[in-house]
Every structure is written in C-alpha cells, then in structure tokens.
N, C-alpha and C positions, 0 to 999 in steps of 0.2 A: 452481423459480428457482434456488437455491443451487448446483445441477449447472451451470448454464448460468454462473453467475459463474466458477464454478472452472474450467472449460473458458477461458473468456475469459481468466481469471488465466493459466493455462499459455500461451495464445497469445500474450498480451501480454508476459509475461516472456522466451518465446523468440524475439519480434520485438526485443525490448530487445537481449538478447545478439547477436542475428545482424546488427541494423543496427548497433550499437555496435561490434563488431568490425570491419565493413565500412568504419564511419566511421573508427577510428582506424588501421586497416591501408592506409587509401587513401594514395596518396602526394601530392605537391603538386600533380600533374598530374590529379587526380581533379577539381579545381572544382566543378561544381555537383552532383556525385555525392556529394562528402563533406558538402553542407549538405542535400541530400535526406534521405540516410543519418542524418545527426544529427539531423535533426526527427521521423524515424520511429523513431530509436531512444529519444530524449525523449518522443514519444509512447506507445509499449509501456511504457517506465517510469512514467511516470504513468498509464497505465491499470493496471498490476499492482499499484502500490501502492495504487490506488482499491479494486481488487478483492480485494486481500489485507485491507484493512482492513475492507472491507464482511463479508467471511467471517469474520474474527476476531469482531466485533460480533454476528453472525447466530447463531455458534456460542456465545458467551457467552449471548446473549438467548434460544436453545432450551434452554440447561443441557447442550449437547453439550461445553463446555469449562467448566472454572471460571473465574470472573471472577478479574480481575488485580486484586494488592493494590494497593489506593489509599488514598492518605492521607483521614480523614475531615475533612470539613468543619468550620468553626470552631462553627456550631451544634450539632455532634452530640457537642461536649466541654461542653455546658451542661447542668446537672442541671436541675429540673423549677424551683428558685427564679430561675434564670438566671444562677447561679454557675459561673465555670468549672471544670472538673472536672480 
C-alpha cells in the first residue's frame, strides 16, 4: 500500500507543477483553460500533501523514520502525586 501511495505522491506533485505552470503562463486569452488548469493544480497539490503526510506518519509508525520531536503534554509533566515537575 505504501508503494502505491508513494507513486500517487509523485504523480500528484507532477500534476501540481505541470498544471500550475500552465495556469500561470497562460495569458488573459486563456479563459476557461486557466480555470481548469488552476483546479487541476490545486487538486494535485492537495493530493500530494495528503500522500506526503500519510507516508510520513506511516514511516514513523513502522519505525522506518524517527518520530518527530514533539512537546510533551501537560499531564506528562506531573509526578505521581500530581505536582507539576
């Protein structure tokens, strides 16, 4: 499954850059083509971000990547008596 998501990630980012370039380089005479290219670029960007975040979470969960440094929650700063350490 992770290989399929990785392939989807590459294709989505490729679509984002390709259609984003088309949307930005089209002149004012582009009309509806600019709107379609913008929507496809946005869809590619959203799908690329989703796939990247899924792969990052999956690699942390499986132990392939080190988990990110995160701030501990407030209850993790208390000792057994409930006092804040």
